[in-house]
C-alpha positions as a Markdown table, in Angstrom:
| # | Residue | x | y | z |
|---|---|---|---|---|
| 1 | Met | -7.4 | -3.1 | -1.4 |
| 2 | Thr | -9.4 | -2.4 | 1.6 |
| 3 | Pro | -13.0 | -2.8 | 2.0 |
| 4 | Gly | -13.5 | 0.5 | 2.2 |
| 5 | Leu | -11.5 | 1.4 | -0.9 |
| 6 | Ala | -13.3 | -1.2 | -2.7 |
| 7 | Leu | -16.8 | 0.0 | -1.9 |
| 8 | Met | -16.2 | 3.5 | -2.7 |
| 9 | Leu | -14.8 | 2.6 | -6.2 |
| 10 | Gly | -18.0 | 0.4 | -6.8 |
| 11 | Gly | -20.2 | 3.6 | -5.9 |
| 12 | Leu | -18.2 | 5.7 | -8.5 |
| 13 | Ala | -18.6 | 3.1 | -10.8 |
| 14 | Leu | -22.4 | 2.8 | -10.7 |
| 15 | Ile | -22.7 | 6.5 | -11.0 |
| 16 | Asp | -20.8 | 6.4 | -13.8 |
| 17 | Ser | -22.5 | 3.4 | -15.1 |
| 18 | Thr | -25.8 | 5.8 | -15.7 |
| 19 | Ser | -23.9 | 8.3 | -18.3 |
| 20 | Phe | -24.9 | 8.8 | -21.7 |
| 21 | Gly | -22.3 | 6.8 | -23.1 |
| 22 | Thr | -22.8 | 3.7 | -20.9 |
| 23 | Leu | -26.4 | 3.6 | -20.9 |
| 24 | Leu | -28.1 | 5.8 | -22.8 |
| 25 | Ile | -26.8 | 4.8 | -26.0 |
| 26 | Pro | -26.6 | 1.0 | -25.2 |
| 27 | Val | -30.4 | 1.2 | -24.4 |
| 28 | Trp | -31.1 | 2.9 | -27.8 |
| 29 | Leu | -29.1 | -0.2 | -29.3 |
| 30 | Leu | -31.4 | -2.5 | -27.2 |
| 31 | Leu | -34.7 | -0.5 | -28.3 |
| 32 | Thr | -33.8 | -1.6 | -32.1 |
| 33 | Pro | -36.9 | -3.1 | -33.7 |
| 34 | Gly | -37.2 | -6.8 | -33.9 |
| 35 | Arg | -34.3 | -9.5 | -33.4 |
| 36 | Leu | -31.4 | -7.9 | -31.0 |
| 37 | Arg | -28.0 | -8.0 | -32.7 |
| 38 | Ala | -26.2 | -9.0 | -29.8 |
| 39 | Gly | -22.8 | -8.7 | -31.5 |
| 40 | Arg | -23.3 | -4.6 | -31.9 |
| 41 | Val | -24.2 | -4.3 | -28.1 |
| 42 | Ala | -20.8 | -6.3 | -27.2 |
| 43 | Val | -18.8 | -4.2 | -29.7 |
| 44 | Tyr | -19.9 | -1.1 | -28.7 |
| 45 | Leu | -19.7 | -1.9 | -24.9 |
| 46 | Gly | -16.4 | -3.4 | -25.2 |
| 47 | Thr | -15.2 | -0.6 | -27.2 |
| 48 | Val | -16.3 | 2.0 | -24.4 |
| 49 | Ala | -14.7 | -0.4 | -21.6 |
| 50 | Ala | -11.6 | -0.6 | -23.5 |
| 51 | Phe | -11.1 | 3.1 | -24.0 |
| 52 | Tyr | -12.0 | 3.9 | -20.3 |
| 53 | Phe | -9.5 | 1.1 | -19.4 |
| 54 | Cys | -6.5 | 2.7 | -21.4 |
| 55 | Val | -7.5 | 6.0 | -20.0 |
| 56 | Gly | -7.4 | 4.9 | -16.6 |
| 57 | Val | -3.8 | 3.2 | -16.9 |
| 58 | Leu | -2.4 | 6.0 | -18.7 |
| 59 | Leu | -3.7 | 8.3 | -16.0 |
| 60 | Thr | -2.7 | 6.1 | -13.3 |
| 61 | Leu | 0.8 | 6.0 | -14.6 |
| 62 | Gly | 0.9 | 10.0 | -14.9 |
| 63 | Ala | -0.7 | 9.9 | -11.5 |
| 64 | Asp | 2.3 | 9.2 | -9.3 |
| 65 | Ala | 4.7 | 11.7 | -10.9 |
| 66 | Ala | 2.1 | 14.0 | -10.5 |
| 67 | Leu | 1.3 | 13.3 | -6.7 |
| 68 | Leu | 4.9 | 13.3 | -6.0 |
| 69 | Ala | 5.2 | 17.0 | -7.6 |
| 70 | Ala | 2.1 | 18.1 | -6.1 |
| 71 | Arg | 3.4 | 17.2 | -2.7 |
| 72 | Ala | 6.8 | 18.5 | -3.2 |
| 73 | Leu | 5.3 | 22.1 | -4.4 |
| 74 | Val | 3.2 | 22.2 | -1.4 |
| 75 | Ala | 5.6 | 20.9 | 1.3 |
| 76 | Asp | 6.5 | 24.6 | 2.4 |
| 77 | Val | 2.8 | 25.9 | 2.0 |
| 78 | Pro | 1.0 | 26.6 | 5.3 |
| 79 | Ala | -1.6 | 24.1 | 6.4 |
| 80 | Thr | -4.4 | 26.6 | 6.7 |
| 81 | Thr | -3.6 | 27.7 | 3.2 |
| 82 | Leu | -4.3 | 24.4 | 1.6 |
| 83 | Lys | -7.3 | 24.2 | 3.5 |
| 84 | Ile | -8.8 | 27.6 | 2.1 |
| 85 | Gly | -7.3 | 26.4 | -1.4 |
| 86 | Gln | -9.2 | 23.1 | -1.3 |
| 87 | Leu | -12.3 | 25.0 | 0.0 |
| 88 | Ala | -11.9 | 27.4 | -3.0 |
| 89 | Leu | -11.5 | 24.2 | -5.0 |
| 90 | Gly | -15.0 | 22.8 | -4.1 |
| 91 | Val | -16.9 | 26.0 | -4.7 |
| 92 | Ala | -15.5 | 26.0 | -8.1 |
| 93 | Val | -16.5 | 22.6 | -8.6 |
| 94 | Ile | -20.0 | 23.5 | -7.7 |
| 95 | Ala | -20.0 | 26.3 | -9.9 |
| 96 | Ala | -18.9 | 24.6 | -12.8 |
| 97 | Ser | -21.8 | 21.7 | -12.2 |
| 98 | Tyr | -24.2 | 24.2 | -12.7 |
| 99 | Trp | -22.3 | 25.5 | -15.8 |
| 100 | Leu | -22.1 | 21.9 | -17.1 |
| 101 | Glu | -25.7 | 21.5 | -16.5 |
| 102 | Ala | -26.7 | 24.4 | -18.5 |
| 103 | Arg | -24.6 | 23.5 | -21.4 |
| 104 | Ala | -25.9 | 20.0 | -21.3 |
| 105 | Arg | -29.7 | 21.5 | -21.3 |
| 106 | Arg | -28.6 | 23.7 | -24.1 |
| 107 | Gln | -27.0 | 20.8 | -26.5 |
| 108 | Glu | -30.3 | 18.6 | -25.9 |
| 109 | Gly | -31.8 | 17.8 | -29.2 |
| 110 | Glu | -29.3 | 19.6 | -31.4 |
| 111 | Pro | -28.1 | 17.6 | -34.1 |
| 112 | Gly | -24.6 | 15.9 | -34.5 |
| 113 | Lys | -22.6 | 13.2 | -35.2 |
| 114 | Val | -23.9 | 11.0 | -32.2 |
| 115 | Gln | -27.6 | 11.6 | -33.5 |
| 116 | Arg | -26.7 | 10.5 | -36.9 |
| 117 | Trp | -25.0 | 7.5 | -35.7 |
| 118 | Arg | -27.4 | 6.5 | -33.4 |
| 119 | Val | -29.7 | 6.1 | -36.2 |
| 120 | Lys | -27.2 | 3.9 | -37.9 |
| 121 | Ala | -26.7 | 1.9 | -34.9 |
| 122 | Met | -30.5 | 1.6 | -34.3 |
| 123 | Thr | -31.4 | 0.6 | -37.7 |
| 124 | Gly | -28.2 | -1.7 | -38.4 |
| 125 | Ser | -27.4 | 0.4 | -41.4 |
| 126 | Gly | -23.8 | 1.3 | -39.8 |
| 127 | Ser | -20.7 | -1.0 | -40.1 |
| 128 | Thr | -19.0 | -2.2 | -37.3 |
| 129 | Gly | -16.0 | 0.5 | -37.5 |
| 130 | Ala | -19.4 | 3.3 | -37.4 |
| 131 | Leu | -20.4 | 1.6 | -34.1 |
| 132 | Met | -16.8 | 1.5 | -32.7 |
| 133 | Ser | -16.8 | 5.3 | -33.8 |
| 134 | Leu | -19.8 | 5.8 | -32.0 |
| 135 | Ala | -18.7 | 4.6 | -28.7 |
| 136 | Leu | -15.6 | 6.3 | -29.2 |
| 137 | Leu | -17.0 | 9.7 | -29.9 |
| 138 | Ala | -19.4 | 9.2 | -26.8 |
| 139 | Ala | -16.5 | 8.4 | -24.6 |
| 140 | Leu | -14.5 | 11.0 | -25.6 |
| 141 | Leu | -17.2 | 14.0 | -25.3 |
| 142 | Glu | -17.7 | 12.3 | -22.0 |
| 143 | Val | -14.5 | 11.5 | -20.4 |
| 144 | Ala | -13.6 | 15.0 | -19.3 |
| 145 | Thr | -16.9 | 15.4 | -17.4 |
| 146 | Met | -17.0 | 11.9 | -15.9 |
| 147 | Leu | -15.3 | 13.1 | -12.5 |
| 148 | Pro | -16.5 | 10.1 | -10.5 |
| 149 | Tyr | -14.2 | 8.2 | -12.9 |
| 150 | Leu | -11.2 | 10.8 | -12.4 |
| 151 | Ala | -11.6 | 10.6 | -8.9 |
| 152 | Ala | -11.7 | 6.9 | -8.9 |
| 153 | Val | -8.3 | 6.9 | -10.9 |
| 154 | Gly | -6.9 | 9.5 | -8.2 |
| 155 | Leu | -8.1 | 7.0 | -5.3 |
| 156 | Ile | -6.6 | 4.1 | -7.4 |
| 157 | Ala | -3.1 | 5.8 | -7.8 |
| 158 | Asp | -2.9 | 7.3 | -4.4 |
| 159 | Ala | -3.6 | 3.6 | -2.7 |
| 160 | Asp | -0.2 | 2.5 | -4.2 |
| 161 | Leu | -1.8 | -0.9 | -5.1 |
| 162 | Gly | 1.2 | -1.6 | -7.3 |
| 163 | Trp | 0.8 | -2.1 | -11.3 |
| 164 | Gln | -0.8 | -5.5 | -11.8 |
| 165 | Leu | -3.5 | -4.8 | -8.9 |
| 166 | Ser | -3.8 | -1.1 | -10.4 |
| 167 | Gly | -4.6 | -2.7 | -13.7 |
| 168 | Val | -7.2 | -5.3 | -12.7 |
| 169 | Thr | -9.0 | -2.7 | -10.3 |
| 170 | Ile | -9.2 | -0.5 | -13.3 |
| 171 | Ala | -10.5 | -3.1 | -15.5 |
| 172 | Gly | -13.1 | -4.3 | -12.6 |
| 173 | Tyr | -14.4 | -0.8 | -12.5 |
| 174 | Cys | -14.9 | -0.7 | -16.4 |
| 175 | Leu | -16.8 | -3.8 | -16.0 |
| 176 | Val | -19.0 | -2.2 | -13.5 |
| 177 | Met | -19.5 | 0.8 | -15.5 |
| 178 | Thr | -20.8 | -1.4 | -18.3 |
| 179 | Leu | -22.5 | -4.0 | -15.8 |
| 180 | Pro | -26.4 | -2.5 | -16.1 |
| 181 | Ala | -26.1 | -2.2 | -19.9 |
| 182 | Ile | -25.1 | -5.8 | -19.8 |
| 183 | Val | -27.8 | -7.1 | -17.5 |
| 184 | Leu | -30.3 | -5.3 | -19.6 |
| 185 | Ala | -29.0 | -6.5 | -23.1 |
| 186 | Val | -29.3 | -10.2 | -21.4 |
| 187 | Ala | -32.8 | -9.3 | -20.2 |
| 188 | Arg | -33.5 | -8.3 | -23.7 |
| 189 | Leu | -32.6 | -11.6 | -25.2 |
| 190 | Ala | -34.3 | -13.5 | -22.9 |
| 191 | Ala | -37.6 | -11.6 | -22.6 |
| 192 | His | -38.1 | -9.3 | -25.4 |
| 193 | Arg | -41.6 | -8.0 | -24.7 |
| 194 | Arg | -41.6 | -7.7 | -21.0 |
| 195 | Val | -38.4 | -6.1 | -21.1 |
| 196 | Glu | -39.1 | -3.5 | -23.6 |
| 197 | Pro | -41.4 | -1.0 | -21.9 |
| 198 | Leu | -38.9 | -0.9 | -19.3 |
| 199 | Leu | -36.2 | 0.0 | -21.7 |
| 200 | Gln | -38.3 | 2.6 | -22.9 |
| 201 | Lys | -38.9 | 4.1 | -19.6 |
| 202 | Ile | -35.4 | 4.1 | -19.1 |
| 203 | Asn | -34.5 | 5.7 | -22.5 |
| 204 | Asp | -37.3 | 8.4 | -21.5 |
| 205 | Trp | -36.1 | 9.1 | -18.1 |
| 206 | Leu | -32.4 | 9.4 | -19.4 |
| 207 | Thr | -33.5 | 11.4 | -22.0 |
| 208 | Arg | -35.2 | 14.3 | -19.8 |
| 209 | Asn | -32.9 | 13.8 | -17.0 |
| 210 | Thr | -29.1 | 13.2 | -18.6 |
| 211 | Ala | -28.3 | 17.1 | -18.1 |
| 212 | Arg | -29.5 | 17.0 | -14.2 |
| 213 | Val | -27.8 | 13.9 | -13.3 |
| 214 | Leu | -24.3 | 15.6 | -14.6 |
| 215 | Gly | -25.0 | 18.7 | -12.4 |
| 216 | Trp | -26.1 | 16.5 | -9.3 |
| 217 | Thr | -23.0 | 14.1 | -10.1 |
| 218 | Val | -20.5 | 17.1 | -10.6 |
| 219 | Gly | -22.0 | 19.5 | -7.6 |
| 220 | Gly | -21.8 | 16.3 | -5.4 |
| 221 | Ile | -18.5 | 15.8 | -5.6 |
| 222 | Gly | -17.8 | 20.0 | -5.1 |
| 223 | Ile | -19.9 | 19.3 | -2.2 |
| 224 | Ala | -18.1 | 16.6 | -0.7 |
| 225 | Ile | -14.7 | 18.5 | -1.3 |
| 226 | Thr | -16.3 | 21.7 | 0.6 |
| 227 | Leu | -17.6 | 20.1 | 3.4 |
| 228 | Asn | -13.9 | 18.4 | 3.8 |
| 229 | Ala | -12.6 | 21.7 | 3.9 |
| 230 | Val | -14.9 | 23.2 | 6.1 |
| 231 | Ala | -14.5 | 20.5 | 8.6 |
| 232 | Arg | -10.4 | 20.7 | 8.3 |
| 233 | Leu | -10.4 | 24.1 | 9.1 |
| 234 | Leu | -12.9 | 24.0 | 11.9 |
| 235 | Leu | -11.4 | 20.7 | 13.7 |
| 236 | Glu | -7.9 | 20.3 | 12.7 |
| 237 | Pro | -5.3 | 22.8 | 14.5 |
């Protein structure tokens, strides 16, 4: 594990920590009136972290085989063609970021399972099973669009860390993903009245800007891929 890889993974994990499932729903739970039921927050965050850990392990197990197959497939492809393909991929990701943002904006305010389970979670009327279902639903809805997480899994697989270190790294990534919500939960327990205005501001900001953050995140990855392809086309022989 190099310092550069650790830094990149930490940055990607912090981006993922601001998503709908890892921060907005926990903030909803923390805004529940009255005494905070810390166990409910722990169940929710534990379920989200466990889900992403399992997905990361499964993806890493398949990534090695996929990388070997991809390398064998493109072994005879000219380097220039690969660079142009990377450029096209980057442009496609940028275009997808606008589509994802527009879709997220269209879905804002629509009633659905997440909104109904949110009410149960905030009022405490839902069971532990319902809370875990809420966590799994949020994670399932987001996992396909959480490109920072998928990119991180790709970096871990490509680094050839070995199974044990890869597992520890994925677990650490999932911990960092949930760390802001954990910090806010501890602060809510320690200083309810002083922290509640901050939680409300975070909730308001995330509610207004979730779609935009999704678009920026995906678009930023597309720009990075595109710029790298352009640099390779211009600078590499």
